[in-house]
C-alpha positions as protocol buffer text, in pm:
chain_id: "A"
residue {
  index: 1
  type: MET
  ca { x: -104 y: -465 z: 2176 }
}
residue {
  index: 2
  type: ASP
  ca { x: 119 y: -773 z: 2276 }
}
residue {
  index: 3
  type: TRP
  ca { x: 451 y: -821 z: 2402 }
}
residue {
  index: 4
  type: GLU
  ca { x: 615 y: -831 z: 2029 }
}
residue {
  index: 5
  type: SER
  ca { x: 450 y: -503 z: 1905 }
}
residue {
  index: 6
  type: ASP
  ca { x: 530 y: -337 z: 2167 }
}
residue {
  index: 7
  type: VAL
  ca { x: 922 y: -480 z: 2123 }
}
residue {
  index: 8
  type: LEU
  ca { x: 905 y: -354 z: 1740 }
}
residue {
  index: 9
  type: PHE
  ca { x: 739 y: -6 z: 1896 }
}
residue {
  index: 10
  type: TRP
  ca { x: 957 y: 55 z: 2112 }
}
residue {
  index: 11
  type: ILE
  ca { x: 1269 y: 4 z: 1917 }
}
residue {
  index: 12
  type: ARG
  ca { x: 1057 y: 261 z: 1661 }
}
residue {
  index: 13
  type: ASP
  ca { x: 970 y: 527 z: 1981 }
}
residue {
  index: 14
  type: ASN
  ca { x: 1353 y: 493 z: 2134 }
}
residue {
  index: 15
  type: LEU
  ca { x: 1583 y: 415 z: 1853 }
}
residue {
  index: 16
  type: THR
  ca { x: 1477 y: 580 z: 1520 }
}
residue {
  index: 17
  type: CYS
  ca { x: 1675 y: 869 z: 1391 }
}
residue {
  index: 18
  type: GLY
  ca { x: 1856 y: 887 z: 1035 }
}
residue {
  index: 19
  type: PHE
  ca { x: 2193 y: 696 z: 1100 }
}
residue {
  index: 20
  type: MET
  ca { x: 1957 y: 451 z: 1177 }
}
residue {
  index: 21
  type: ASP
  ca { x: 1746 y: 493 z: 908 }
}
residue {
  index: 22
  type: SER
  ca { x: 2070 y: 416 z: 688 }
}
residue {
  index: 23
  type: LEU
  ca { x: 2208 y: 212 z: 851 }
}
residue {
  index: 24
  type: MET
  ca { x: 1952 y: -59 z: 898 }
}
residue {
  index: 25
  type: SER
  ca { x: 1811 y: 4 z: 543 }
}
residue {
  index: 26
  type: ALA
  ca { x: 2176 y: -78 z: 397 }
}
residue {
  index: 27
  type: VAL
  ca { x: 2239 y: -395 z: 642 }
}
residue {
  index: 28
  type: SER
  ca { x: 1892 y: -525 z: 580 }
}
residue {
  index: 29
  type: LEU
  ca { x: 1947 y: -490 z: 204 }
}
residue {
  index: 30
  type: LEU
  ca { x: 2298 y: -647 z: 191 }
}
residue {
  index: 31
  type: CYS
  ca { x: 2154 y: -1008 z: 300 }
}
residue {
  index: 32
  type: THR
  ca { x: 1842 y: -992 z: 64 }
}
residue {
  index: 33
  type: ALA
  ca { x: 1750 y: -1274 z: -131 }
}
residue {
  index: 34
  type: ASP
  ca { x: 2088 y: -1422 z: 36 }
}
residue {
  index: 35
  type: ILE
  ca { x: 2239 y: -1337 z: -255 }
}
residue {
  index: 36
  type: VAL
  ca { x: 2594 y: -1252 z: -70 }
}
residue {
  index: 37
  type: TRP
  ca { x: 2592 y: -1592 z: 115 }
}
residue {
  index: 38
  type: PHE
  ca { x: 2566 y: -1782 z: -222 }
}
residue {
  index: 39
  type: ILE
  ca { x: 2913 y: -1561 z: -292 }
}
residue {
  index: 40
  type: LEU
  ca { x: 3033 y: -1625 z: 4 }
}
residue {
  index: 41
  type: ALA
  ca { x: 2965 y: -2008 z: -23 }
}
residue {
  index: 42
  type: ALA
  ca { x: 3065 y: -2015 z: -459 }
}
residue {
  index: 43
  type: VAL
  ca { x: 3462 y: -1858 z: -330 }
}
residue {
  index: 44
  type: LEU
  ca { x: 3457 y: -2130 z: -39 }
}
residue {
  index: 45
  type: THR
  ca { x: 3406 y: -2401 z: -267 }
}
residue {
  index: 46
  type: TYR
  ca { x: 3681 y: -2237 z: -515 }
}
residue {
  index: 47
  type: ARG
  ca { x: 3942 y: -2354 z: -312 }
}
residue {
  index: 48
  type: LYS
  ca { x: 4068 y: -2713 z: -252 }
}
residue {
  index: 49
  type: ASP
  ca { x: 4104 y: -2694 z: 154 }
}
residue {
  index: 50
  type: THR
  ca { x: 3812 y: -2552 z: 176 }
}
residue {
  index: 51
  type: ARG
  ca { x: 3531 y: -2696 z: -91 }
}
residue {
  index: 52
  type: ARG
  ca { x: 3357 y: -2904 z: 181 }
}
residue {
  index: 53
  type: ILE
  ca { x: 3282 y: -2596 z: 394 }
}
residue {
  index: 54
  type: GLY
  ca { x: 3132 y: -2400 z: 68 }
}
residue {
  index: 55
  type: VAL
  ca { x: 2935 y: -2702 z: -74 }
}
residue {
  index: 56
  type: THR
  ca { x: 2794 y: -2744 z: 349 }
}
residue {
  index: 57
  type: MET
  ca { x: 2735 y: -2349 z: 328 }
}
residue {
  index: 58
  type: MET
  ca { x: 2549 y: -2402 z: -13 }
}
residue {
  index: 59
  type: LEU
  ca { x: 2325 y: -2718 z: 96 }
}
residue {
  index: 60
  type: ALA
  ca { x: 2251 y: -2531 z: 392 }
}
residue {
  index: 61
  type: LEU
  ca { x: 2131 y: -2235 z: 240 }
}
residue {
  index: 62
  type: VAL
  ca { x: 1945 y: -2424 z: -44 }
}
residue {
  index: 63
  type: ILE
  ca { x: 1790 y: -2646 z: 261 }
}
residue {
  index: 64
  type: SER
  ca { x: 1678 y: -2303 z: 471 }
}
residue {
  index: 65
  type: ILE
  ca { x: 1529 y: -2166 z: 178 }
}
residue {
  index: 66
  type: VAL
  ca { x: 1302 y: -2484 z: 80 }
}
residue {
  index: 67
  type: ILE
  ca { x: 1246 y: -2512 z: 452 }
}
residue {
  index: 68
  type: CYS
  ca { x: 1174 y: -2145 z: 513 }
}
residue {
  index: 69
  type: ASN
  ca { x: 1026 y: -1991 z: 190 }
}
residue {
  index: 70
  type: GLY
  ca { x: 869 y: -2324 z: 62 }
}
residue {
  index: 71
  type: ILE
  ca { x: 691 y: -2492 z: 359 }
}
residue {
  index: 72
  type: LEU
  ca { x: 711 y: -2268 z: 656 }
}
residue {
  index: 73
  type: LYS
  ca { x: 624 y: -1896 z: 558 }
}
residue {
  index: 74
  type: PRO
  ca { x: 317 y: -2049 z: 333 }
}
residue {
  index: 75
  type: THR
  ca { x: 185 y: -2273 z: 589 }
}
residue {
  index: 76
  type: VAL
  ca { x: 216 y: -2040 z: 863 }
}
residue {
  index: 77
  type: ALA
  ca { x: 149 y: -1712 z: 671 }
}
residue {
  index: 78
  type: ARG
  ca { x: 194 y: -1422 z: 895 }
}
residue {
  index: 79
  type: ILE
  ca { x: 150 y: -1104 z: 815 }
}
residue {
  index: 80
  type: ARG
  ca { x: 420 y: -883 z: 841 }
}
residue {
  index: 81
  type: PRO
  ca { x: 396 y: -581 z: 1108 }
}
residue {
  index: 82
  type: TYR
  ca { x: 401 y: -348 z: 860 }
}
residue {
  index: 83
  type: ASP
  ca { x: 71 y: -446 z: 731 }
}
residue {
  index: 84
  type: GLU
  ca { x: -53 y: -530 z: 1013 }
}
residue {
  index: 85
  type: PHE
  ca { x: -28 y: -194 z: 1209 }
}
residue {
  index: 86
  type: GLY
  ca { x: 42 y: 63 z: 913 }
}
residue {
  index: 87
  type: VAL
  ca { x: 333 y: 156 z: 924 }
}
residue {
  index: 88
  type: SER
  ca { x: 506 y: 370 z: 682 }
}
residue {
  index: 89
  type: LEU
  ca { x: 845 y: 192 z: 564 }
}
residue {
  index: 90
  type: ILE
  ca { x: 1202 y: 313 z: 442 }
}
residue {
  index: 91
  type: ILE
  ca { x: 1248 y: 8 z: 233 }
}
residue {
  index: 92
  type: PRO
  ca { x: 1103 y: -158 z: 4 }
}
residue {
  index: 93
  type: ALA
  ca { x: 760 y: -382 z: 86 }
}
residue {
  index: 94
  type: SER
  ca { x: 789 y: -789 z: 110 }
}
residue {
  index: 95
  type: THR
  ca { x: 574 y: -999 z: -122 }
}
residue {
  index: 96
  type: GLU
  ca { x: 644 y: -1260 z: 144 }
}
residue {
  index: 97
  type: PHE
  ca { x: 483 y: -1365 z: 448 }
}
residue {
  index: 98
  type: SER
  ca { x: 669 y: -1283 z: 808 }
}
residue {
  index: 99
  type: PHE
  ca { x: 726 y: -1600 z: 988 }
}
residue {
  index: 100
  type: PRO
  ca { x: 1010 y: -1699 z: 950 }
}
residue {
  index: 101
  type: SER
  ca { x: 1256 y: -1429 z: 887 }
}
residue {
  index: 102
  type: GLY
  ca { x: 1452 y: -1530 z: 558 }
}
residue {
  index: 103
  type: HIS
  ca { x: 1726 y: -1293 z: 658 }
}
residue {
  index: 104
  type: ALA
  ca { x: 1760 y: -1477 z: 992 }
}
residue {
  index: 105
  type: THR
  ca { x: 1745 y: -1785 z: 846 }
}
residue {
  index: 106
  type: GLY
  ca { x: 2030 y: -1695 z: 568 }
}
residue {
  index: 107
  type: VAL
  ca { x: 2258 y: -1511 z: 861 }
}
residue {
  index: 108
  type: THR
  ca { x: 2242 y: -1769 z: 1075 }
}
residue {
  index: 109
  type: VAL
  ca { x: 2347 y: -2077 z: 845 }
}
residue {
  index: 110
  type: VAL
  ca { x: 2666 y: -1887 z: 706 }
}
residue {
  index: 111
  type: THR
  ca { x: 2687 y: -1767 z: 1120 }
}
residue {
  index: 112
  type: ALA
  ca { x: 2698 y: -2131 z: 1235 }
}
residue {
  index: 113
  type: ILE
  ca { x: 2918 y: -2282 z: 969 }
}
residue {
  index: 114
  type: LEU
  ca { x: 3177 y: -1987 z: 994 }
}
residue {
  index: 115
  type: LEU
  ca { x: 3184 y: -1990 z: 1376 }
}
residue {
  index: 116
  type: LYS
  ca { x: 3255 y: -2413 z: 1336 }
}
residue {
  index: 117
  type: HIS
  ca { x: 3543 y: -2324 z: 1097 }
}
residue {
  index: 118
  type: PHE
  ca { x: 3668 y: -2004 z: 1105 }
}
residue {
  index: 119
  type: ARG
  ca { x: 3625 y: -1936 z: 1493 }
}
residue {
  index: 120
  type: GLY
  ca { x: 3769 y: -1550 z: 1453 }
}
residue {
  index: 121
  type: TRP
  ca { x: 3563 y: -1450 z: 1149 }
}
residue {
  index: 122
  type: GLY
  ca { x: 3268 y: -1655 z: 1300 }
}
residue {
  index: 123
  type: TYR
  ca { x: 3266 y: -1410 z: 1574 }
}
residue {
  index: 124
  type: LEU
  ca { x: 3272 y: -1133 z: 1324 }
}
residue {
  index: 125
  type: MET
  ca { x: 3009 y: -1326 z: 1180 }
}
residue {
  index: 126
  type: SER
  ca { x: 2830 y: -1326 z: 1506 }
}
residue {
  index: 127
  type: ILE
  ca { x: 2766 y: -932 z: 1560 }
}
residue {
  index: 128
  type: PHE
  ca { x: 2693 y: -886 z: 1208 }
}
residue {
  index: 129
  type: ALA
  ca { x: 2424 y: -1159 z: 1219 }
}
residue {
  index: 130
  type: ILE
  ca { x: 2245 y: -964 z: 1535 }
}
residue {
  index: 131
  type: SER
  ca { x: 2275 y: -607 z: 1372 }
}
residue {
  index: 132
  type: VAL
  ca { x: 2100 y: -772 z: 1007 }
}
residue {
  index: 133
  type: MET
  ca { x: 1821 y: -940 z: 1260 }
}
residue {
  index: 134
  type: PHE
  ca { x: 1752 y: -616 z: 1465 }
}
residue {
  index: 135
  type: SER
  ca { x: 1743 y: -400 z: 1144 }
}
residue {
  index: 136
  type: ARG
  ca { x: 1453 y: -650 z: 1041 }
}
residue {
  index: 137
  type: MET
  ca { x: 1259 y: -602 z: 1387 }
}
residue {
  index: 138
  type: TYR
  ca { x: 1367 y: -203 z: 1321 }
}
residue {
  index: 139
  type: LEU
  ca { x: 1237 y: -195 z: 1000 }
}
residue {
  index: 140
  type: PHE
  ca { x: 875 y: -322 z: 1051 }
}
residue {
  index: 141
  type: MET
  ca { x: 966 y: -608 z: 904 }
}
residue {
  index: 142
  type: HIS
  ca { x: 956 y: -916 z: 1161 }
}
residue {
  index: 143
  type: TYR
  ca { x: 818 y: -974 z: 1501 }
}
residue {
  index: 144
  type: PRO
  ca { x: 1070 y: -1127 z: 1707 }
}
residue {
  index: 145
  type: THR
  ca { x: 942 y: -1482 z: 1699 }
}
residue {
  index: 146
  type: ASP
  ca { x: 982 y: -1421 z: 1292 }
}
residue {
  index: 147
  type: ILE
  ca { x: 1396 y: -1393 z: 1410 }
}
residue {
  index: 148
  type: LEU
  ca { x: 1378 y: -1686 z: 1629 }
}
residue {
  index: 149
  type: GLY
  ca { x: 1162 y: -1898 z: 1396 }
}
residue {
  index: 150
  type: GLY
  ca { x: 1498 y: -1769 z: 1132 }
}
residue {
  index: 151
  type: ILE
  ca { x: 1728 y: -1871 z: 1390 }
}
residue {
  index: 152
  type: ALA
  ca { x: 1556 y: -2227 z: 1460 }
}
residue {
  index: 153
  type: VAL
  ca { x: 1576 y: -2314 z: 1062 }
}
residue {
  index: 154
  type: GLY
  ca { x: 1886 y: -2233 z: 972 }
}
residue {
  index: 155
  type: MET
  ca { x: 2041 y: -2422 z: 1279 }
}
residue {
  index: 156
  type: ALA
  ca { x: 1861 y: -2696 z: 1184 }
}
residue {
  index: 157
  type: SER
  ca { x: 1910 y: -2660 z: 859 }
}
residue {
  index: 158
  type: VAL
  ca { x: 2342 y: -2608 z: 926 }
}
residue {
  index: 159
  type: ALA
  ca { x: 2237 y: -2980 z: 1128 }
}
residue {
  index: 160
  type: LEU
  ca { x: 2085 y: -3100 z: 826 }
}
residue {
  index: 161
  type: SER
  ca { x: 2326 y: -3022 z: 604 }
}
residue {
  index: 162
  type: TYR
  ca { x: 2634 y: -3164 z: 790 }
}
residue {
  index: 163
  type: ALA
  ca { x: 2462 y: -3467 z: 833 }
}
residue {
  index: 164
  type: ILE
  ca { x: 2374 y: -3552 z: 434 }
}
residue {
  index: 165
  type: MET
  ca { x: 2776 y: -3477 z: 388 }
}
residue {
  index: 166
  type: ALA
  ca { x: 2877 y: -3676 z: 659 }
}
residue {
  index: 167
  type: TYR
  ca { x: 2650 y: -3939 z: 478 }
}
residue {
  index: 168
  type: VAL
  ca { x: 2801 y: -3898 z: 135 }
}
residue {
  index: 169
  type: LYS
  ca { x: 3082 y: -3893 z: 281 }
}
residue {
  index: 170
  type: ARG
  ca { x: 3042 y: -4256 z: 452 }
}
residue {
  index: 171
  type: ARG
  ca { x: 2891 y: -4342 z: 28 }
}
residue {
  index: 172
  type: LYS
  ca { x: 3185 y: -4290 z: -101 }
}
residue {
  index: 173
  type: GLY
  ca { x: 3399 y: -4530 z: 128 }
}
residue {
  index: 174
  type: VAL
  ca { x: 3607 y: -4207 z: 282 }
}
residue {
  index: 175
  type: VAL
  ca { x: 3761 y: -4308 z: 599 }
}
residue {
  index: 176
  type: VAL
  ca { x: 3552 y: -4198 z: 904 }
}
residue {
  index: 177
  type: ASP
  ca { x: 3657 y: -4177 z: 1206 }
}
residue {
  index: 178
  type: GLY
  ca { x: 4001 y: -4433 z: 1141 }
}
residue {
  index: 179
  type: MET
  ca { x: 3756 y: -4652 z: 994 }
}
residue {
  index: 180
  type: GLN
  ca { x: 3690 y: -4754 z: 591 }
}
residue {
  index: 181
  type: ARG
  ca { x: 3330 y: -4797 z: 547 }
}
residue {
  index: 182
  type: ILE
  ca { x: 3263 y: -4942 z: 148 }
}
């Protein structure tokens, strides 16, 4: 076995118990399909003072889904750990490939944006993000590099969404950095 499977089996052999099974299943299920993140983005979009943040979050989530599920998962086509090792699952199996982790991607997008605009909530979200990412390994859904890949895609999606939002703002003739753009 390689280091990644060693990590997964260490988690399984040393941390598995009824409480953790329930907690990790709930944490993982909460973030399935990024629905909760789109709801958060919609709530932010509703208020005028947070609308731009909500739109940026929504855009970053869409970009991350396209990159993660539309490009990388089918291209890399990495088999999930539970399939590779014949591990019984306590949550429903996925029909998608393993790399990168969509859960890690979505939670990274939200965490990065909250850290930038709402530092306190961002810190709390960071703790939740770590638990989501850990849950995916605990449940044998992802390898550690799937999680790292999800973080990278999430960060790239956030950076791209801010770049797009800045471009749109400049194109609309809004004052940027003290200069009027036409």
